[in-house]
PQR file with spaces between the fields and no chain letter, atoms N, CA, C, O and H, PARSE charges and radii, in Angstrom:
ATOM       1  N    MET     1      86.710   96.949   82.131 -0.4000 1.5000
ATOM       2  CA   MET     1      87.914   97.526   82.725 -0.0000 2.0000
ATOM       3  C    MET     1      87.729   97.610   84.238  0.5500 1.7000
ATOM       4  O    MET     1      86.648   97.942   84.722 -0.5500 1.4000
ATOM       5  N    SER     2      88.767   97.313   84.959 -0.4000 1.5000
ATOM       6  CA   SER     2      88.655   97.268   86.408 -0.0000 2.0000
ATOM       7  C    SER     2      88.997   98.590   87.088  0.5500 1.7000
ATOM       8  O    SER     2      88.894   98.698   88.310 -0.5500 1.4000
ATOM       9  H    SER     2      89.646   97.042   84.565  0.4000 1.0000
ATOM      10  N    ILE     3      89.401   99.593   86.315 -0.4000 1.5000
ATOM      11  CA   ILE     3      89.714  100.917   86.856 -0.0000 2.0000
ATOM      12  C    ILE     3      88.875  101.947   86.119  0.5500 1.7000
ATOM      13  O    ILE     3      88.879  102.006   84.890 -0.5500 1.4000
ATOM      14  H    ILE     3      89.485   99.505   85.323  0.4000 1.0000
ATOM      15  N    ARG     4      88.146  102.770   86.898 -0.4000 1.5000
ATOM      16  CA   ARG     4      87.344  103.852   86.313 -0.0000 2.0000
ATOM      17  C    ARG     4      87.966  105.186   86.687  0.5500 1.7000
ATOM      18  O    ARG     4      88.462  105.362   87.801 -0.5500 1.4000
ATOM      19  H    ARG     4      88.143  102.722   87.897  0.4000 1.0000
ATOM      20  N    LEU     5      87.937  106.125   85.748 -0.4000 1.5000
ATOM      21  CA   LEU     5      88.441  107.476   85.988 -0.0000 2.0000
ATOM      22  C    LEU     5      87.311  108.478   85.843  0.5500 1.7000
ATOM      23  O    LEU     5      86.440  108.331   84.985 -0.5500 1.4000
ATOM      24  H    LEU     5      87.535  105.983   84.844  0.4000 1.0000
ATOM      25  N    ALA     6      87.334  109.492   86.685 -0.4000 1.5000
ATOM      26  CA   ALA     6      86.349  110.569   86.596 -0.0000 2.0000
ATOM      27  C    ALA     6      86.994  111.851   87.106  0.5500 1.7000
ATOM      28  O    ALA     6      87.975  111.823   87.849 -0.5500 1.4000
ATOM      29  H    ALA     6      88.041  109.611   87.382  0.4000 1.0000
ATOM      30  N    ASP     7      86.426  112.960   86.695 -0.4000 1.5000
ATOM      31  CA   ASP     7      86.851  114.276   87.164 -0.0000 2.0000
ATOM      32  C    ASP     7      85.633  114.956   87.783  0.5500 1.7000
ATOM      33  O    ASP     7      84.973  115.755   87.117 -0.5500 1.4000
ATOM      34  H    ASP     7      85.629  112.983   86.091  0.4000 1.0000
ATOM      35  N    PRO     8      85.321  114.654   89.052 -0.5600 1.5000
ATOM      36  CA   PRO     8      84.097  115.165   89.665  0.2800 2.0000
ATOM      37  C    PRO     8      84.086  116.673   89.903  0.5500 1.7000
ATOM      38  O    PRO     8      83.022  117.291   89.948 -0.5500 1.4000
ATOM      39  N    GLU     9      85.253  117.254   90.052 -0.4000 1.5000
ATOM      40  CA   GLU     9      85.413  118.695   90.256 -0.0000 2.0000
ATOM      41  C    GLU     9      86.662  119.130   89.510  0.5500 1.7000
ATOM      42  O    GLU     9      87.555  118.315   89.281 -0.5500 1.4000
ATOM      43  H    GLU     9      86.117  116.753   90.016  0.4000 1.0000
ATOM      44  N    PRO    10      86.742  120.401   89.126 -0.5600 1.5000
ATOM      45  CA   PRO    10      87.973  120.871   88.483  0.2800 2.0000
ATOM      46  C    PRO    10      89.182  120.617   89.388  0.5500 1.7000
ATOM      47  O    PRO    10      89.163  120.949   90.573 -0.5500 1.4000
ATOM      48  N    GLY    11      90.223  120.030   88.816 -0.4000 1.5000
ATOM      49  CA   GLY    11      91.449  119.787   89.559 -0.0000 2.0000
ATOM      50  C    GLY    11      91.479  118.487   90.348  0.5500 1.7000
ATOM      51  O    GLY    11      92.488  118.181   90.982 -0.5500 1.4000
ATOM      52  H    GLY    11      90.238  119.760   87.853  0.4000 1.0000
ATOM      53  N    ILE    12      90.381  117.704   90.324 -0.4000 1.5000
ATOM      54  CA   ILE    12      90.323  116.459   91.085 -0.0000 2.0000
ATOM      55  C    ILE    12      90.115  115.290   90.134  0.5500 1.7000
ATOM      56  O    ILE    12      89.184  115.296   89.329 -0.5500 1.4000
ATOM      57  H    ILE    12      89.561  117.953   89.809  0.4000 1.0000
ATOM      58  N    ARG    13      90.980  114.292   90.225 -0.4000 1.5000
ATOM      59  CA   ARG    13      90.847  113.063   89.439 -0.0000 2.0000
ATOM      60  C    ARG    13      90.450  111.954   90.407  0.5500 1.7000
ATOM      61  O    ARG    13      91.144  111.709   91.395 -0.5500 1.4000
ATOM      62  H    ARG    13      91.737  114.287   90.879  0.4000 1.0000
ATOM      63  N    LEU    14      89.359  111.299   90.130 -0.4000 1.5000
ATOM      64  CA   LEU    14      88.865  110.187   90.930 -0.0000 2.0000
ATOM      65  C    LEU    14      89.221  108.884   90.221  0.5500 1.7000
ATOM      66  O    LEU    14      88.800  108.652   89.088 -0.5500 1.4000
ATOM      67  H    LEU    14      88.795  111.498   89.328  0.4000 1.0000
ATOM      68  N    VAL    15      89.996  108.039   90.892 -0.4000 1.5000
ATOM      69  CA   VAL    15      90.407  106.743   90.361 -0.0000 2.0000
ATOM      70  C    VAL    15      89.700  105.687   91.210  0.5500 1.7000
ATOM      71  O    VAL    15      89.919  105.600   92.419 -0.5500 1.4000
ATOM      72  H    VAL    15      90.337  108.228   91.812  0.4000 1.0000
ATOM      73  N    THR    16      88.849  104.885   90.561 -0.4000 1.5000
ATOM      74  CA   THR    16      88.047  103.894   91.284 -0.0000 2.0000
ATOM      75  C    THR    16      88.424  102.482   90.862  0.5500 1.7000
ATOM      76  O    THR    16      88.406  102.153   89.676 -0.5500 1.4000
ATOM      77  H    THR    16      88.671  104.955   89.579  0.4000 1.0000
ATOM      78  N    ILE    17      88.765  101.655   91.837 -0.4000 1.5000
ATOM      79  CA   ILE    17      88.963  100.227   91.596 -0.0000 2.0000
ATOM      80  C    ILE    17      87.560   99.640   91.489  0.5500 1.7000
ATOM      81  O    ILE    17      86.788   99.702   92.446 -0.5500 1.4000
ATOM      82  H    ILE    17      88.780  101.923   92.800  0.4000 1.0000
ATOM      83  N    ASP    18      87.226   99.071   90.334 -0.4000 1.5000
ATOM      84  CA   ASP    18      85.841   98.681   90.054 -0.0000 2.0000
ATOM      85  C    ASP    18      85.713   97.170   89.822  0.5500 1.7000
ATOM      86  O    ASP    18      85.454   96.715   88.707 -0.5500 1.4000
ATOM      87  H    ASP    18      87.853   99.021   89.557  0.4000 1.0000
ATOM      88  N    ARG    19      85.899   96.414   90.895 -0.4000 1.5000
ATOM      89  CA   ARG    19      85.694   94.961   90.880 -0.0000 2.0000
ATOM      90  C    ARG    19      84.924   94.577   92.144  0.5500 1.7000
ATOM      91  O    ARG    19      85.388   93.735   92.912 -0.5500 1.4000
ATOM      92  H    ARG    19      86.109   96.784   91.801  0.4000 1.0000
ATOM      93  N    PRO    20      83.766   95.175   92.367 -0.5600 1.5000
ATOM      94  CA   PRO    20      83.067   94.948   93.644  0.2800 2.0000
ATOM      95  C    PRO    20      82.690   93.494   93.889  0.5500 1.7000
ATOM      96  O    PRO    20      82.608   93.071   95.042 -0.5500 1.4000
ATOM      97  N    GLU    21      82.455   92.713   92.823 -0.4000 1.5000
ATOM      98  CA   GLU    21      82.113   91.301   93.009 -0.0000 2.0000
ATOM      99  C    GLU    21      83.282   90.511   93.598  0.5500 1.7000
ATOM     100  O    GLU    21      83.073   89.442   94.172 -0.5500 1.4000
ATOM     101  H    GLU    21      82.522   93.056   91.886  0.4000 1.0000
ATOM     102  N    GLN    22      84.516   91.025   93.464 -0.4000 1.5000
ATOM     103  CA   GLN    22      85.704   90.422   94.070 -0.0000 2.0000
ATOM     104  C    GLN    22      86.232   91.291   95.214  0.5500 1.7000
ATOM     105  O    GLN    22      87.403   91.197   95.581 -0.5500 1.4000
ATOM     106  H    GLN    22      84.685   91.894   92.998  0.4000 1.0000
ATOM     107  N    ARG    23      85.381   92.119   95.763 -0.4000 1.5000
ATOM     108  CA   ARG    23      85.747   93.064   96.827 -0.0000 2.0000
ATOM     109  C    ARG    23      86.958   93.907   96.418  0.5500 1.7000
ATOM     110  O    ARG    23      87.827   94.228   97.229 -0.5500 1.4000
ATOM     111  H    ARG    23      84.430   92.195   95.464  0.4000 1.0000
ATOM     112  N    ASN    24      86.978   94.252   95.122 -0.4000 1.5000
ATOM     113  CA   ASN    24      88.021   95.096   94.535 -0.0000 2.0000
ATOM     114  C    ASN    24      89.427   94.536   94.727  0.5500 1.7000
ATOM     115  O    ASN    24      90.396   95.286   94.847 -0.5500 1.4000
ATOM     116  H    ASN    24      86.273   93.991   94.464  0.4000 1.0000
ATOM     117  N    ALA    25      89.522   93.206   94.755 -0.4000 1.5000
ATOM     118  CA   ALA    25      90.838   92.564   94.832 -0.0000 2.0000
ATOM     119  C    ALA    25      91.634   92.939   93.587  0.5500 1.7000
ATOM     120  O    ALA    25      91.093   92.991   92.482 -0.5500 1.4000
ATOM     121  H    ALA    25      88.734   92.598   94.658  0.4000 1.0000
ATOM     122  N    LEU    26      92.910   93.197   93.776 -0.4000 1.5000
ATOM     123  CA   LEU    26      93.764   93.672   92.697 -0.0000 2.0000
ATOM     124  C    LEU    26      94.339   92.509   91.905  0.5500 1.7000
ATOM     125  O    LEU    26      95.066   91.673   92.442 -0.5500 1.4000
ATOM     126  H    LEU    26      93.349   93.156   94.673  0.4000 1.0000
ATOM     127  N    ASP    27      94.005   92.467   90.620 -0.4000 1.5000
ATOM     128  CA   ASP    27      94.595   91.494   89.708 -0.0000 2.0000
ATOM     129  C    ASP    27      95.603   92.211   88.825  0.5500 1.7000
ATOM     130  O    ASP    27      95.813   93.415   88.973 -0.5500 1.4000
ATOM     131  H    ASP    27      93.415   93.146   90.184  0.4000 1.0000
ATOM     132  N    ARG    28      96.223   91.485   87.914 -0.4000 1.5000
ATOM     133  CA   ARG    28      97.236   92.116   87.051 -0.0000 2.0000
ATOM     134  C    ARG    28      96.638   93.230   86.196  0.5500 1.7000
ATOM     135  O    ARG    28      97.299   94.239   85.949 -0.5500 1.4000
ATOM     136  H    ARG    28      96.052   90.507   87.795  0.4000 1.0000
ATOM     137  N    ALA    29      95.409   93.063   85.746 -0.4000 1.5000
ATOM     138  CA   ALA    29      94.764   94.101   84.934 -0.0000 2.0000
ATOM     139  C    ALA    29      94.534   95.365   85.760  0.5500 1.7000
ATOM     140  O    ALA    29      94.693   96.475   85.252 -0.5500 1.4000
ATOM     141  H    ALA    29      94.872   92.243   85.946  0.4000 1.0000
ATOM     142  N    ALA    30      94.164   95.205   87.019 -0.4000 1.5000
ATOM     143  CA   ALA    30      93.953   96.373   87.889 -0.0000 2.0000
ATOM     144  C    ALA    30      95.270   97.112   88.127  0.5500 1.7000
ATOM     145  O    ALA    30      95.314   98.342   88.083 -0.5500 1.4000
ATOM     146  H    ALA    30      94.036   94.303   87.432  0.4000 1.0000
ATOM     147  N    TYR    31      96.346   96.356   88.380 -0.4000 1.5000
ATOM     148  CA   TYR    31      97.650   97.003   88.552 -0.0000 2.0000
ATOM     149  C    TYR    31      98.051   97.770   87.298  0.5500 1.7000
ATOM     150  O    TYR    31      98.565   98.885   87.386 -0.5500 1.4000
ATOM     151  H    TYR    31      96.311   95.357   88.415  0.4000 1.0000
ATOM     152  N    ALA    32      97.818   97.176   86.135 -0.4000 1.5000
ATOM     153  CA   ALA    32      98.144   97.859   84.874 -0.0000 2.0000
ATOM     154  C    ALA    32      97.294   99.113   84.713  0.5500 1.7000
ATOM     155  O    ALA    32      97.799  100.153   84.292 -0.5500 1.4000
ATOM     156  H    ALA    32      97.400   96.270   86.063  0.4000 1.0000
ATOM     157  N    GLY    33      96.008   99.025   85.043 -0.4000 1.5000
ATOM     158  CA   GLY    33      95.122  100.181   84.948 -0.0000 2.0000
ATOM     159  C    GLY    33      95.512  101.290   85.901  0.5500 1.7000
ATOM     160  O    GLY    33      95.468  102.466   85.538 -0.5500 1.4000
ATOM     161  H    GLY    33      95.598   98.179   85.384  0.4000 1.0000
ATOM     162  N    LEU    34      95.895  100.931   87.125 -0.4000 1.5000
ATOM     163  CA   LEU    34      96.338  101.938   88.094 -0.0000 2.0000
ATOM     164  C    LEU    34      97.623  102.609   87.624  0.5500 1.7000
ATOM     165  O    LEU    34      97.769  103.827   87.733 -0.5500 1.4000
ATOM     166  H    LEU    34      95.930   99.976   87.420  0.4000 1.0000
ATOM     167  N    THR    35      98.548  101.819   87.104 -0.4000 1.5000
ATOM     168  CA   THR    35      99.802  102.377   86.589 -0.0000 2.0000
ATOM     169  C    THR    35      99.525  103.368   85.467  0.5500 1.7000
ATOM     170  O    THR    35     100.082  104.465   85.446 -0.5500 1.4000
ATOM     171  H    THR    35      98.430  100.830   87.016  0.4000 1.0000
ATOM     172  N    GLU    36      98.672  102.980   84.545 -0.4000 1.5000
ATOM     173  CA   GLU    36      98.313  103.861   83.429 -0.0000 2.0000
ATOM     174  C    GLU    36      97.641  105.141   83.923  0.5500 1.7000
ATOM     175  O    GLU    36      97.945  106.232   83.439 -0.5500 1.4000
ATOM     176  H    GLU    36      98.219  102.089   84.562  0.4000 1.0000
ATOM     177  N    ALA    37      96.731  105.008   84.883 -0.4000 1.5000
ATOM     178  CA   ALA    37      96.010  106.173   85.406 -0.0000 2.0000
ATOM     179  C    ALA    37      96.960  107.165   86.078  0.5500 1.7000
ATOM     180  O    ALA    37      96.857  108.372   85.862 -0.5500 1.4000
ATOM     181  H    ALA    37      96.484  104.122   85.276  0.4000 1.0000
ATOM     182  N    PHE    38      97.890  106.649   86.897 -0.4000 1.5000
ATOM     183  CA   PHE    38      98.805  107.546   87.597 -0.0000 2.0000
ATOM     184  C    PHE    38      99.858  108.141   86.663  0.5500 1.7000
ATOM     185  O    PHE    38     100.287  109.276   86.867 -0.5500 1.4000
ATOM     186  H    PHE    38      97.974  105.668   87.072  0.4000 1.0000
ATOM     187  N    ARG    39     100.274  107.402   85.659 -0.4000 1.5000
ATOM     188  CA   ARG    39     101.207  107.973   84.674 -0.0000 2.0000
ATOM     189  C    ARG    39     100.534  109.091   83.886  0.5500 1.7000
ATOM     190  O    ARG    39     101.147  110.122   83.611 -0.5500 1.4000
ATOM     191  H    ARG    39      99.925  106.480   85.494  0.4000 1.0000
ATOM     192  N    ALA    40      99.284  108.882   83.530 -0.4000 1.5000
ATOM     193  CA   ALA    40      98.563  109.896   82.760 -0.0000 2.0000
ATOM     194  C    ALA    40      98.384  111.178   83.562  0.5500 1.7000
ATOM     195  O    ALA    40      98.560  112.276   83.034 -0.5500 1.4000
ATOM     196  H    ALA    40      98.786  108.044   83.754  0.4000 1.0000
ATOM     197  N    VAL    41      98.035  111.039   84.834 -0.4000 1.5000
ATOM     198  CA   VAL    41      97.793  112.226   85.654 -0.0000 2.0000
ATOM     199  C    VAL    41      99.097  112.958   85.981  0.5500 1.7000
ATOM     200  O    VAL    41      99.076  114.160   86.247 -0.5500 1.4000
ATOM     201  H    VAL    41      97.892  110.147   85.262  0.4000 1.0000
ATOM     202  N    ALA    42     100.220  112.256   85.965 -0.4000 1.5000
ATOM     203  CA   ALA    42     101.506  112.896   86.262 -0.0000 2.0000
ATOM     204  C    ALA    42     101.827  114.006   85.276  0.5500 1.7000
ATOM     205  O    ALA    42     102.520  114.961   85.626 -0.5500 1.4000
ATOM     206  H    ALA    42     100.238  111.280   85.749  0.4000 1.0000
ATOM     207  N    GLY    43     101.340  113.897   84.059 -0.4000 1.5000
ATOM     208  CA   GLY    43     101.609  114.907   83.052 -0.0000 2.0000
ATOM     209  C    GLY    43     100.525  115.960   82.915  0.5500 1.7000
ATOM     210  O    GLY    43     100.605  116.816   82.034 -0.5500 1.4000
ATOM     211  H    GLY    43     100.777  113.121   83.774  0.4000 1.0000
ATOM     212  N    GLU    44      99.522  115.911   83.763 -0.4000 1.5000
ATOM     213  CA   GLU    44      98.415  116.865   83.670 -0.0000 2.0000
ATOM     214  C    GLU    44      98.535  117.929   84.752  0.5500 1.7000
ATOM     215  O    GLU    44      98.283  117.660   85.927 -0.5500 1.4000
ATOM     216  H    GLU    44      99.458  115.215   84.478  0.4000 1.0000
ATOM     217  N    ASN    45      98.913  119.118   84.360 -0.4000 1.5000
ATOM     218  CA   ASN    45      99.050  120.216   85.320 -0.0000 2.0000
ATOM     219  C    ASN    45      97.719  120.673   85.893  0.5500 1.7000
ATOM     220  O    ASN    45      97.690  121.322   86.938 -0.5500 1.4000
ATOM     221  H    ASN    45      99.118  119.337   83.406  0.4000 1.0000
ATOM     222  N    SER    46      96.624  120.347   85.233 -0.4000 1.5000
ATOM     223  CA   SER    46      95.311  120.788   85.701 -0.0000 2.0000
ATOM     224  C    SER    46      94.779  119.945   86.865  0.5500 1.7000
ATOM     225  O    SER    46      93.794  120.324   87.498 -0.5500 1.4000
ATOM     226  H    SER    46      96.647  119.819   84.384  0.4000 1.0000
ATOM     227  N    VAL    47      95.422  118.805   87.153 -0.4000 1.5000
ATOM     228  CA   VAL    47      94.973  117.940   88.248 -0.0000 2.0000
ATOM     229  C    VAL    47      95.807  118.237   89.491  0.5500 1.7000
ATOM     230  O    VAL    47      97.024  118.051   89.496 -0.5500 1.4000
ATOM     231  H    VAL    47      96.222  118.497   86.639  0.4000 1.0000
ATOM     232  N    ALA    48      95.136  118.700   90.542 -0.4000 1.5000
ATOM     233  CA   ALA    48      95.818  119.045   91.787 -0.0000 2.0000
ATOM     234  C    ALA    48      95.775  117.920   92.813  0.5500 1.7000
ATOM     235  O    ALA    48      96.633  117.843   93.692 -0.5500 1.4000
ATOM     236  H    ALA    48      94.147  118.851   90.538  0.4000 1.0000
ATOM     237  N    ALA    49      94.765  117.037   92.702 -0.4000 1.5000
ATOM     238  CA   ALA    49      94.625  115.947   93.671 -0.0000 2.0000
ATOM     239  C    ALA    49      94.065  114.711   92.983  0.5500 1.7000
ATOM     240  O    ALA    49      93.241  114.792   92.073 -0.5500 1.4000
ATOM     241  H    ALA    49      94.067  117.100   91.989  0.4000 1.0000
ATOM     242  N    VAL    50      94.545  113.562   93.454 -0.4000 1.5000
ATOM     243  CA   VAL    50      94.032  112.282   92.974 -0.0000 2.0000
ATOM     244  C    VAL    50      93.419  111.566   94.176  0.5500 1.7000
ATOM     245  O    VAL    50      94.050  111.445   95.226 -0.5500 1.4000
ATOM     246  H    VAL    50      95.215  113.496   94.194  0.4000 1.0000
ATOM     247  N    VAL    51      92.186  111.096   94.012 -0.4000 1.5000
ATOM     248  CA   VAL    51      91.498  110.350   95.061 -0.0000 2.0000
ATOM     249  C    VAL    51      91.361  108.913   94.574  0.5500 1.7000
ATOM     250  O    VAL    51      90.773  108.665   93.521 -0.5500 1.4000
ATOM     251  H    VAL    51      91.674  111.194   93.159  0.4000 1.0000
ATOM     252  N    LEU    52      91.903  107.965   95.339 -0.4000 1.5000
ATOM     253  CA   LEU    52      91.822  106.544   95.016 -0.0000 2.0000
ATOM     254  C    LEU    52      90.762  105.918   95.911  0.5500 1.7000
ATOM     255  O    LEU    52      90.814  106.049   97.134 -0.5500 1.4000
ATOM     256  H    LEU    52      92.381  108.166   96.194  0.4000 1.0000
ATOM     257  N    THR    53      89.795  105.233   95.291 -0.4000 1.5000
ATOM     258  CA   THR    53      88.689  104.645   96.039 -0.0000 2.0000
ATOM     259  C    THR    53      88.315  103.299   95.441  0.5500 1.7000
ATOM     260  O    THR    53      88.822  102.913   94.388 -0.5500 1.4000
ATOM     261  H    THR    53      89.752  105.127   94.297  0.4000 1.0000
ATOM     262  N    GLY    54      87.424  102.590   96.120 -0.4000 1.5000
ATOM     263  CA   GLY    54      86.929  101.311   95.634 -0.0000 2.0000
ATOM     264  C    GLY    54      85.422  101.354   95.468  0.5500 1.7000
ATOM     265  O    GLY    54      84.724  102.029   96.224 -0.5500 1.4000
ATOM     266  H    GLY    54      87.011  102.903   96.976  0.4000 1.0000
ATOM     267  N    ALA    55      84.925  100.633   94.481 -0.4000 1.5000
ATOM     268  CA   ALA    55      83.488  100.589   94.216 -0.0000 2.0000
ATOM     269  C    ALA    55      82.791   99.636   95.188  0.5500 1.7000
ATOM     270  O    ALA    55      83.419   98.724   95.727 -0.5500 1.4000
ATOM     271  H    ALA    55      85.492  100.084   93.866  0.4000 1.0000
ATOM     272  N    GLY    56      81.517   99.846   95.406 -0.4000 1.5000
ATOM     273  CA   GLY    56      80.700   98.912   96.165 -0.0000 2.0000
ATOM     274  C    GLY    56      80.940   98.881   97.659  0.5500 1.7000
ATOM     275  O    GLY    56      80.658   97.868   98.300 -0.5500 1.4000
ATOM     276  H    GLY    56      81.007  100.586   94.968  0.4000 1.0000
ATOM     277  N    GLY    57      81.447   99.948   98.231 -0.4000 1.5000
ATOM     278  CA   GLY    57      81.593  100.013   99.678 -0.0000 2.0000
ATOM     279  C    GLY    57      82.822   99.320  100.245  0.5500 1.7000
ATOM     280  O    GLY    57      82.930   99.161  101.461 -0.5500 1.4000
ATOM     281  H    GLY    57      81.675  100.771   97.710  0.4000 1.0000
ATOM     282  N    CYS    58      83.745   98.907   99.394 -0.4000 1.5000
ATOM     283  CA   CYS    58      84.982   98.259   99.848 -0.0000 2.0000
ATOM     284  C    CYS    58      86.144   98.886   99.106  0.5500 1.7000
ATOM     285  O    CYS    58      86.105   99.015   97.883 -0.5500 1.4000
ATOM     286  H    CYS    58      83.657   99.036   98.406  0.4000 1.0000
ATOM     287  N    PHE    59      87.188   99.281   99.840 -0.4000 1.5000
ATOM     288  CA   PHE    59      88.343   99.855   99.166 -0.0000 2.0000
ATOM     289  C    PHE    59      89.042   98.764   98.353  0.5500 1.7000
ATOM     290  O    PHE    59      89.033   98.824   97.123 -0.5500 1.4000
ATOM     291  H    PHE    59      87.220   99.177  100.834  0.4000 1.0000
ATOM     292  N    THR    60      89.636   97.787   98.997 -0.4000 1.5000
ATOM     293  CA   THR    60      90.225   96.639   98.308 -0.0000 2.0000
ATOM     294  C    THR    60      90.484   95.531   99.312  0.5500 1.7000
ATOM     295  O    THR    60      90.802   95.787  100.473 -0.5500 1.4000
ATOM     296  H    THR    60      89.643   97.739   99.996  0.4000 1.0000
ATOM     297  N    ALA    61      90.344   94.303   98.852 -0.4000 1.5000
ATOM     298  CA   ALA    61      90.629   93.138   99.685 -0.0000 2.0000
ATOM     299  C    ALA    61      92.089   92.718   99.557  0.5500 1.7000
ATOM     300  O    ALA    61      92.497   91.728  100.164 -0.5500 1.4000
ATOM     301  H    ALA    61      90.086   94.095   97.909  0.4000 1.0000
ATOM     302  N    GLY    62      92.878   93.447   98.783 -0.4000 1.5000
ATOM     303  CA   GLY    62      94.276   93.087   98.571 -0.0000 2.0000
ATOM     304  C    GLY    62      94.453   92.437   97.214  0.5500 1.7000
ATOM     305  O    GLY    62      93.672   92.684   96.295 -0.5500 1.4000
ATOM     306  H    GLY    62      92.546   94.251   98.290  0.4000 1.0000
ATOM     307  N    ASN    63      95.472   91.610   97.085 -0.4000 1.5000
ATOM     308  CA   ASN    63      95.725   90.942   95.806 -0.0000 2.0000
ATOM     309  C    ASN    63      94.712   89.838   95.549  0.5500 1.7000
ATOM     310  O    ASN    63      94.266   89.153   96.470 -0.5500 1.4000
ATOM     311  H    ASN    63      96.107   91.409   97.831  0.4000 1.0000
ATOM     312  N    ASP    64      94.357   89.679   94.280 -0.4000 1.5000
ATOM     313  CA   ASP    64      93.511   88.574   93.840 -0.0000 2.0000
ATOM     314  C    ASP    64      94.444   87.378   93.642  0.5500 1.7000
ATOM     315  O    ASP    64      95.039   87.222   92.575 -0.5500 1.4000
ATOM     316  H    ASP    64      94.719   90.235   93.532  0.4000 1.0000
ATOM     317  N    LEU    65      94.569   86.547   94.654 -0.4000 1.5000
ATOM     318  CA   LEU    65      95.548   85.465   94.637 -0.0000 2.0000
ATOM     319  C    LEU    65      95.327   84.496   93.483  0.5500 1.7000
ATOM     320  O    LEU    65      96.286   83.948   92.940 -0.5500 1.4000
ATOM     321  H    LEU    65      94.085   86.674   95.520  0.4000 1.0000
ATOM     322  N    LYS    66      94.077   84.285   93.107 -0.4000 1.5000
ATOM     323  CA   LYS    66      93.792   83.380   91.989 -0.0000 2.0000
ATOM     324  C    LYS    66      94.453   83.877   90.705  0.5500 1.7000
ATOM     325  O    LYS    66      94.942   83.072   89.913 -0.5500 1.4000
ATOM     326  H    LYS    66      93.298   84.731   93.548  0.4000 1.0000
ATOM     327  N    ASP    67      94.472   85.184   90.492 -0.4000 1.5000
ATOM     328  CA   ASP    67      95.058   85.755   89.285 -0.0000 2.0000
ATOM     329  C    ASP    67      96.577   85.597   89.262  0.5500 1.7000
ATOM     330  O    ASP    67      97.170   85.538   88.185 -0.5500 1.4000
ATOM     331  H    ASP    67      94.075   85.838   91.136  0.4000 1.0000
ATOM     332  N    PHE    68      97.208   85.529   90.415 -0.4000 1.5000
ATOM     333  CA   PHE    68      98.664   85.457   90.477 -0.0000 2.0000
ATOM     334  C    PHE    68      99.193   84.025   90.577  0.5500 1.7000
ATOM     335  O    PHE    68     100.409   83.834   90.567 -0.5500 1.4000
ATOM     336  H    PHE    68      96.726   85.577   91.290  0.4000 1.0000
ATOM     337  N    GLN    69      98.343   83.033   90.672 -0.4000 1.5000
ATOM     338  CA   GLN    69      98.787   81.656   90.829 -0.0000 2.0000
ATOM     339  C    GLN    69      99.532   81.121   89.616  0.5500 1.7000
ATOM     340  O    GLN    69     100.364   80.225   89.758 -0.5500 1.4000
ATOM     341  H    GLN    69      97.356   83.189   90.681  0.4000 1.0000
ATOM     342  N    ASP    70      99.259   81.642   88.438 -0.4000 1.5000
ATOM     343  CA   ASP    70      99.917   81.115   87.246 -0.0000 2.0000
ATOM     344  C    ASP    70     101.154   81.917   86.826  0.5500 1.7000
ATOM     345  O    ASP    70     101.687   81.692   85.739 -0.5500 1.4000
ATOM     346  H    ASP    70      98.584   82.370   88.323  0.4000 1.0000
ATOM     347  N    VAL    71     101.611   82.832   87.651 -0.4000 1.5000
ATOM     348  CA   VAL    71     102.784   83.633   87.337 -0.0000 2.0000
ATOM     349  C    VAL    71     104.038   82.794   87.604  0.5500 1.7000
ATOM     350  O    VAL    71     104.192   82.200   88.672 -0.5500 1.4000
ATOM     351  H    VAL    71     101.178   83.015   88.534  0.4000 1.0000
ATOM     352  N    GLU    72     104.920   82.761   86.615 -0.4000 1.5000
ATOM     353  CA   GLU    72     106.151   82.011   86.758 -0.0000 2.0000
ATOM     354  C    GLU    72     107.069   82.696   87.762  0.5500 1.7000
ATOM     355  O    GLU    72     107.216   83.918   87.746 -0.5500 1.4000
ATOM     356  H    GLU    72     104.795   83.243   85.748  0.4000 1.0000
ATOM     357  N    THR    73     107.682   81.906   88.631 -0.4000 1.5000
ATOM     358  CA   THR    73     108.567   82.455   89.654 -0.0000 2.0000
ATOM     359  C    THR    73     110.025   82.434   89.232  0.5500 1.7000
ATOM     360  O    THR    73     110.862   83.073   89.869 -0.5500 1.4000
ATOM     361  H    THR    73     107.563   80.913   88.644  0.4000 1.0000
ATOM     362  N    GLY    74     110.342   81.705   88.165 -0.4000 1.5000
ATOM     363  CA   GLY    74     111.716   81.590   87.739 -0.0000 2.0000
ATOM     364  C    GLY    74     112.392   80.369   88.341  0.5500 1.7000
ATOM     365  O    GLY    74     113.482   79.987   87.915 -0.5500 1.4000
ATOM     366  H    GLY    74     109.662   81.185   87.647  0.4000 1.0000
ATOM     367  N    ALA    75     111.759   79.761   89.316 -0.4000 1.5000
ATOM     368  CA   ALA    75     112.312   78.558   89.929 -0.0000 2.0000
ATOM     369  C    ALA    75     112.031   77.357   89.014  0.5500 1.7000
ATOM     370  O    ALA    75     111.035   77.335   88.291 -0.5500 1.4000
ATOM     371  H    ALA    75     110.873   80.072   89.662  0.4000 1.0000
ATOM     372  N    THR    76     112.896   76.392   89.056 -0.4000 1.5000
ATOM     373  CA   THR    76     112.682   75.196   88.259 -0.0000 2.0000
ATOM     374  C    THR    76     111.959   74.151   89.089  0.5500 1.7000
ATOM     375  O    THR    76     112.164   74.049   90.299 -0.5500 1.4000
ATOM     376  H    THR    76     113.705   76.409   89.643  0.4000 1.0000
ATOM     377  N    ALA    77     111.123   73.387   88.437 -0.4000 1.5000
ATOM     378  CA   ALA    77     110.368   72.346   89.123 -0.0000 2.0000
ATOM     379  C    ALA    77     111.284   71.165   89.407  0.5500 1.7000
ATOM     380  O    ALA    77     112.194   70.881   88.628 -0.5500 1.4000
ATOM     381  H    ALA    77     110.956   73.470   87.455  0.4000 1.0000
ATOM     382  N    PRO    78     111.046   70.472   90.526 -0.5600 1.5000
ATOM     383  CA   PRO    78     111.872   69.303   90.822  0.2800 2.0000
ATOM     384  C    PRO    78     111.699   68.225   89.760  0.5500 1.7000
ATOM     385  O    PRO    78     110.612   68.053   89.210 -0.5500 1.4000
ATOM     386  N    ALA    79     112.782   67.498   89.476 -0.4000 1.5000
ATOM     387  CA   ALA    79     112.739   66.452   88.429 -0.0000 2.0000
ATOM     388  C    ALA    79     112.158   65.163   88.950  0.5500 1.7000
ATOM     389  O    ALA    79     112.052   64.189   88.205 -0.5500 1.4000
ATOM     390  H    ALA    79     113.665   67.638   89.923  0.4000 1.0000
């Protein structure tokens, strides 16, 4: 899984992007994991703060372009 969750202190949720070998570049799985993590915390009254961080000394390099290359755009290919 590319997203790790932890509760290091009462009331604090730590969300870590965990793809250090790709400099924490965001792929579709990471976006899904982040969405799930933030939806889950939205319903938890015991969490007062969410800290978003990246593993391995890098926050994120942005989108993982290789992962998005096969996404259909809806455009038709020339004949």
